[in-house]
N, C-alpha and C positions, 0 to 999 in steps of 0.2 A: 613079062609085062610093062613098057617105059611108060613111066608119068608124067606129068609136063614139063615143059621149058623151066626150069629155075628164073625166078625174079631177080634181076640185076639190078644190085644198089651199090648208088656211087656213093661213098663215104670223104668228103675232103674234111682236114683239120690239119695246121700244121703238129700239132699236139699226139704224138702215138696211140697214147695211153687215152686220150680223147674217143679218136676214131677206135681201139678198142674197148674202151666200154658202150660205144653205142652197138658195136656187135656181137658184145657181151647182154647187153636188156633187148636185143632181138631176138637169137639166136637162130637157127638153122630153119627153123620154119614159125613165124611171129602168127598163124593162126592156122588149124586146125583145115581150112576150108582154101585154103591158099598154096601155091604151089612152096616148095624151098626156097631160100634166099641163097643171093648168090654176091660175094661182094669184093668192090673194087675199089680197092684204097687210097685215098692220093692225097698227097702232102702239102700241095703247091699249086696257085689260082692257074698259071698255064697250063702245067698239067690235069688240072678242072676242066679245061677253056677244048683242049686236044680231044680228053675220056670224050665230053660229051658230045664235040665235033664229029667223031665216030658213028656215036651211037647207040640204042640197041639197050639203054636203061631204061626201067620203068619208077624209078627214082629217085633222086639225090637229096641225100641231108647235108648240110653244109655246116661247120660251126662258123655261126658269126661271133666269135671274138676271138678267131684264126689270124695271126698275122704273116705276115704283112698286109694280104688281103683280107677284107672280113667276107663271110658268109652270106651278107645281106645283097650287099655290093655286087660278089659274084650272079649271087642269085639275080637280080637287077640286068643283069649285061646277058647273062641266060636266058632270060626271058621277050630281051627285047632282039637277039638276034637269032636266036632259031626256033623258026616256026616251029613245028612239033615238040615242043621243048615238056620233059617226062614233069609231073608235079615234084616239087623243092619243099621240102621242112629244112625250117632253120632253125640253126638250136641259140637259142639267145645266153642275155648276158645275165638276163634276171626278167621274172614276168611283165615287166614295164616295157620292156622292151618290145613286145610282141606287133604293138602300132607299126615298127621299121619296120618289121616283116612284111608288114602285111603291102609298107612303101618298096619294097623288094618286089613284089609280085607271088611270094610265095604261097603257098597256101596254106600252110601249116607251119606254127611256130612251137617249141619247147625250149623250156629254160635249163642254163645248168645249177643245180648238179642232177647229173638226169635221170628220172625219174623214169624206170623198164617198165613199169605202167601206162603211166603218163606216152610214154614216145611208143608203144605197143599199141595202143588205141589209137594216135596220131597215123602213125606208118598203114594200119591194118583199113582203117578209115581210106586214106590217099590212096591205097593199092585197089581196092572194093570198085573207086570212082569207075564209071566207063572211060573208054577213049575219050579224049577232047573230040 
């Protein structure tokens, strides 16, 4: 018996440790009612754009603190340019930066340092939301 296809998650940060923290916080299955997660790690903004143009992602997690291109600017660009853009979660530098994530049109924001429970709850909420 074959189960449902894994959910594809794009994880962007110039910092490999941040990408690893996201994967470890969410694990292989973030919620028992959701399929397994399949991660695509991306370290540069041009690669985020290229991957998202190809499509097939259920969620993008973008590091707002990445350099030289931060996740909030990339989120805004993706929302402006991709018609059926998947939900975006931005990792912010601090909780007070949530308003910036809202400007970027990201559906959710979670501050650094990554709290696995907070990140997991936000991801489950975004993945359970019916297709736009």
